[in-house]
NUVO-410676 format. One line per field, with one value per residue (C-alpha): residue number from 1; x, y, z. Coordinates in nm, 3 decimals, always signed. Example, Ala and Ser with C-alpha at 12.3 -4.5 7.8 and 13.67 -1.06 7.14 Angstrom:
n	c(1, 2);
px	c(+1.230, +1.367);
py	c(-0.450, -0.106);
pz	c(+0.780, +0.714);
end
This chain:
n	c(1, 2, 3, 4, 5, 6, 7, 8, 9, 10, 11, 12, 13, 14, 15, 16, 17, 18, 19, 20, 21, 22, 23, 24, 25, 26, 27, 28, 29, 30, 31, 32, 33, 34, 35, 36, 37, 38, 39, 40, 41, 42, 43, 44, 45, 46, 47, 48, 49, 50, 51, 52, 53, 54, 55, 56, 57, 58, 59, 60, 61, 62, 63, 64, 65, 66, 67, 68, 69, 70, 71, 72, 73, 74, 75, 76, 77, 78, 79, 80, 81, 82, 83, 84, 85, 86, 87, 88, 89, 90, 91, 92, 93, 94, 95, 96, 97, 98, 99, 100, 101, 102, 103, 104, 105, 106, 107, 108, 109, 110, 111, 112, 113, 114, 115, 116, 117, 118, 119, 120, 121, 122, 123, 124, 125, 126, 127, 128, 129, 130, 131, 132, 133, 134, 135, 136, 137, 138, 139, 140, 141, 142, 143, 144, 145, 146, 147, 148, 149, 150, 151, 152, 153, 154, 155, 156, 157, 158, 159, 160, 161, 162, 163, 164, 165, 166, 167, 168, 169, 170, 171, 172, 173, 174, 175, 176, 177, 178, 179, 180, 181, 182, 183, 184, 185, 186, 187, 188, 189, 190, 191, 192, 193, 194, 195, 196, 197, 198, 199, 200, 201, 202, 203, 204, 205, 206, 207, 208, 209, 210, 211, 212, 213, 214, 215, 216, 217, 218, 219, 220);
px	c(+1.178, +1.040, +0.834, +1.142, +1.310, +1.324, +1.358, +1.549, +1.529, +1.810, +1.716, +2.046, +1.874, +1.564, +1.471, +1.623, +1.410, +1.112, +1.265, +0.987, +0.734, +0.967, +0.972, +0.609, +0.572, +0.820, +0.623, +0.309, +0.484, +0.569, +0.942, +1.055, +1.320, +1.427, +1.820, +2.004, +2.362, +2.569, +2.904, +3.140, +3.374, +3.650, +3.597, +3.423, +3.477, +3.124, +2.914, +2.543, +2.311, +2.344, +2.131, +1.918, +1.789, +1.688, +1.539, +1.305, +1.214, +1.152, +0.788, +0.696, +0.699, +0.720, +0.935, +1.275, +1.546, +1.848, +2.142, +2.463, +2.740, +3.040, +3.199, +3.528, +3.582, +3.248, +3.180, +3.133, +2.834, +2.655, +2.454, +2.325, +2.211, +2.040, +1.869, +1.767, +1.563, +1.810, +1.675, +1.967, +2.320, +2.586, +2.929, +3.272, +3.535, +3.790, +3.610, +3.663, +3.969, +3.781, +3.488, +3.358, +3.343, +3.144, +2.903, +2.837, +2.791, +2.514, +2.355, +2.370, +2.133, +1.918, +1.973, +2.044, +2.382, +2.520, +2.869, +2.949, +3.237, +3.350, +3.419, +3.788, +3.735, +3.807, +3.548, +3.827, +3.751, +3.425, +3.430, +3.463, +3.187, +2.907, +2.740, +2.709, +2.532, +2.198, +2.304, +2.590, +2.592, +2.799, +2.889, +2.887, +3.032, +3.294, +3.106, +3.076, +2.828, +2.497, +2.419, +2.743, +2.774, +2.724, +3.036, +2.972, +3.292, +3.139, +2.895, +3.143, +3.194, +2.814, +2.795, +3.090, +2.922, +2.586, +2.762, +2.917, +2.566, +2.405, +2.681, +2.656, +2.259, +2.257, +1.957, +2.075, +1.999, +2.248, +2.218, +2.373, +2.392, +2.536, +2.394, +2.126, +1.869, +1.614, +1.878, +2.118, +1.875, +1.812, +2.202, +2.225, +1.916, +2.043, +2.379, +2.196, +2.101, +1.770, +1.780, +1.828, +1.919, +1.842, +1.836, +1.844, +1.632, +1.363, +1.347, +1.409, +1.284, +0.927, +0.878, +0.937, +0.670, +0.805, +0.555, +0.612, +0.997, +0.986, +0.770, +0.978, +1.313, +1.137, +0.986, +1.245);
py	c(+0.808, +0.742, +0.448, +0.258, +0.303, +0.001, +0.019, -0.254, -0.207, -0.324, -0.553, -0.480, -0.187, -0.384, -0.513, -0.839, -0.948, -0.932, -0.995, -1.198, -0.922, -0.660, -0.855, -0.869, -0.500, -0.417, -0.633, -0.459, -0.105, -0.161, -0.258, -0.385, -0.612, -0.719, -0.657, -0.911, -0.830, -1.144, -1.085, -1.325, -1.143, -1.204, -1.026, -0.750, -0.674, -0.778, -1.097, -1.107, -1.375, -1.699, -1.913, -2.060, -1.731, -1.669, -2.007, -1.920, -1.564, -1.683, -1.819, -1.459, -1.281, -1.317, -1.015, -1.051, -1.156, -0.943, -1.115, -0.937, -1.185, -1.019, -1.331, -1.507, -1.746, -1.708, -2.017, -2.282, -2.091, -2.011, -2.352, -2.274, -1.952, -2.049, -2.341, -2.083, -1.867, -1.591, -1.453, -1.226, -1.337, -1.049, -1.118, -0.915, -0.972, -0.979, -1.272, -1.506, -1.664, -1.689, -1.436, -1.653, -1.958, -1.774, -1.615, -1.952, -2.129, -1.872, -1.919, -2.296, -2.260, -2.046, -1.728, -1.372, -1.247, -0.930, -0.813, -0.543, -0.280, -0.131, +0.249, +0.199, -0.101, -0.015, -0.057, -0.232, -0.538, -0.607, -0.453, -0.786, -0.934, -0.678, -0.847, -1.171, -1.035, -0.898, -0.618, -0.422, -0.297, +0.022, +0.056, +0.425, +0.325, +0.079, -0.244, -0.382, -0.173, -0.010, +0.359, +0.493, +0.829, +0.830, +0.886, +1.124, +1.031, +0.710, +0.906, +0.935, +0.564, +0.523, +0.750, +0.573, +0.236, +0.376, +0.500, +0.158, -0.011, +0.248, +0.227, -0.174, -0.144, -0.402, -0.427, -0.461, -0.319, -0.054, -0.053, +0.173, +0.094, +0.311, +0.599, +0.661, +0.909, +1.154, +1.413, +1.206, +0.967, +1.216, +1.239, +0.862, +0.832, +1.121, +0.926, +0.617, +0.409, +0.243, +0.040, +0.211, +0.021, +0.191, +0.079, +0.366, +0.607, +0.343, +0.210, +0.516, +0.835, +0.981, +0.755, +0.433, +0.493, +0.226, +0.314, +0.678, +0.617, +0.397, +0.612, +0.925, +0.765, +0.642, +0.977, +1.232);
pz	c(-0.105, +0.238, +0.128, +0.022, +0.362, +0.598, +0.982, +1.160, +1.529, +1.717, +2.007, +2.176, +2.336, +2.430, +2.782, +2.798, +3.097, +2.849, +2.512, +2.367, +2.453, +2.302, +1.971, +1.956, +2.034, +1.755, +1.504, +1.589, +1.585, +1.220, +1.213, +0.867, +1.004, +1.340, +1.395, +1.596, +1.700, +1.781, +1.965, +2.082, +2.314, +2.077, +1.739, +1.934, +2.308, +2.422, +2.439, +2.353, +2.222, +2.048, +1.816, +2.097, +2.193, +1.828, +1.796, +2.079, +1.950, +1.591, +1.650, +1.777, +1.460, +1.081, +1.050, +0.885, +1.120, +1.032, +1.203, +1.223, +1.319, +1.490, +1.564, +1.437, +1.285, +1.158, +0.907, +1.170, +1.318, +0.995, +1.011, +1.364, +1.305, +0.995, +1.160, +1.440, +1.192, +1.069, +0.732, +0.643, +0.783, +0.773, +0.831, +0.845, +0.588, +0.849, +1.025, +0.751, +0.564, +0.234, +0.169, -0.126, +0.092, +0.345, +0.095, -0.061, +0.267, +0.357, +0.023, +0.095, +0.384, +0.155, +0.359, +0.233, +0.246, +0.401, +0.456, +0.696, +0.702, +1.034, +1.034, +0.939, +0.714, +0.343, +0.056, -0.132, +0.098, -0.053, -0.394, -0.576, -0.396, -0.427, -0.712, -0.486, -0.197, -0.068, +0.183, +0.279, +0.644, +0.716, +1.088, +1.197, +1.545, +1.637, +1.685, +2.032, +2.243, +2.189, +2.271, +2.088, +1.926, +1.530, +1.321, +1.045, +0.862, +0.734, +0.536, +0.256, +0.250, +0.229, -0.085, -0.239, -0.211, -0.337, -0.641, -0.705, -0.665, -0.914, -1.162, -1.151, -1.146, -0.868, -0.642, -0.279, +0.071, +0.196, +0.566, +0.831, +1.197, +1.490, +1.682, +1.424, +1.555, +1.420, +1.339, +1.147, +1.000, +0.708, +0.623, +0.618, +0.373, +0.148, +0.124, -0.006, +0.303, +0.267, +0.588, +0.914, +1.212, +1.552, +1.924, +2.159, +1.970, +1.890, +2.263, +2.450, +2.279, +2.317, +2.632, +2.436, +2.172, +1.948, +1.663, +1.663, +1.664, +1.393, +1.184, +1.271, +1.162, +0.842, +0.742, +0.882);
end
């Protein structure tokens, strides 16, 4: 099972004073994706980075840029993040007036499409779109800040979505983000997640040994 697990380190926990070097280090350490959290201070109570920063980071690695847009309204920024080098663009159903329009806009720019559910967001928001997208991101903390504690109550949601995916025989990534560490990563994987986003654990545990921490998350 572990060979199919992908690790997507969140650069929210990186040292922003040397972000380029952090990206290079994650690449060398064996990260599968690079998770980029984009927050606007409106949809969530924090502000992070924009397309210009991603554009500067893009030449440093060929790894998949897994870009999570926590911004509203989302549609007017999709082109900019596509041009900046995002490979997967994930949005929240609450951040758009028309989910189909947003999906098609991302596809128009030849990017993979992700939809994210906050801890209290219902699966019903995305049920009708599961066959049209490439990734579902389940938030296991309230989006906005890194370093929060994992919310175990989202595991049932993960299992329910995994069941729908299996029944429909669809191939897509099921990603979880929020407080993922060596203890709860197995619970998440057993519930169906095949992509683990982790920031604090990857950058801080074992004296910041990125390779060791990525491998531990993948294999635990």
